[in-house]
C-alpha positions in Angstrom: -17.2 17.5 -16.0 -20.3 15.4 -15.9 -21.1 12.7 -13.3 -19.9 9.9 -15.6 -16.5 11.6 -16.0 -16.2 12.1 -12.3 -17.2 8.5 -11.6 -14.6 7.2 -14.2 -11.9 9.5 -12.7 -12.7 8.2 -9.2 -12.3 4.6 -10.4 -9.0 5.4 -12.0 -7.8 7.2 -8.9 -8.8 4.2 -6.7 -6.9 1.8 -9.0 -3.8 4.0 -8.7 -4.1 4.2 -4.9 -4.5 0.4 -4.7 -1.7 -0.3 -7.1 1.2 -2.0 -5.2 3.9 -0.3 -7.4 2.4 3.2 -6.6 2.1 2.3 -2.9 5.7 1.1 -2.9 7.0 4.1 -4.7 5.2 6.5 -2.4 6.4 4.6 0.7 10.0 4.6 -0.6 9.8 8.4 -1.2 8.3 9.0 2.2 11.0 6.9 3.8 13.7 8.8 1.9 12.3 12.2 3.0 12.1 11.1 6.6 15.6 9.8 6.5 16.8 13.1 5.0 15.1 14.9 7.9 16.5 12.6 10.5 20.0 12.6 9.2 20.2 16.4 8.7 22.6 18.3 10.9 21.6 21.0 13.2 22.6 23.7 10.8 21.3 22.0 7.6 18.1 24.0 7.5 17.8 23.7 3.7 17.9 19.9 3.8 15.1 19.8 6.4 13.0 22.4 4.6 13.4 20.4 1.4 12.3 17.2 3.1 9.3 18.9 4.7 8.3 20.4 1.3 8.6 17.0 -0.3 6.5 15.3 2.3 3.9 18.0 1.9 3.7 17.2 -1.9 3.3 13.5 -1.2 0.5 14.3 1.3 -1.2 16.7 -1.3 -0.9 14.0 -4.0 -2.6 11.4 -1.8 -5.2 13.9 -0.7 -6.0 14.8 -4.4 -6.4 11.1 -5.3 -8.6 10.5 -2.3 -10.7 13.5 -3.3 -11.2 12.1 -6.8 -12.2 8.7 -5.3 -14.7 10.4 -3.0 -16.1 12.6 -5.7 -16.4 9.5 -8.0 -18.4 7.6 -5.3 -20.8 10.5 -5.0 -21.1 10.7 -8.8 -21.8 7.0 -8.9 -24.6 7.3 -6.5 -26.0 10.2 -8.5 -25.8 8.1 -11.7 -27.7 5.3 -9.9 -30.4 7.7 -8.7 -30.7 9.2 -12.2 -31.0 5.8 -13.8 -34.0 4.9 -11.5 -36.0 7.9 -12.7 
């Protein structure tokens, strides 16, 4: 993937992270998973494990988007430097 592709992907990822619908959906899911954890009974290990795994996926998704944004910013700087040459 070249610098322009990385830059474009980063811009798209930033738009997704800033989108109120995406933010709301992720917050709703996180709230649901936390509620599942909090309302689980002492012996409901499966429910807690499922909530933990789901929270981990949300975290990984956010981290992946942030990585695309960061890589896109670096690529944008590289594009800027290359255009000055």
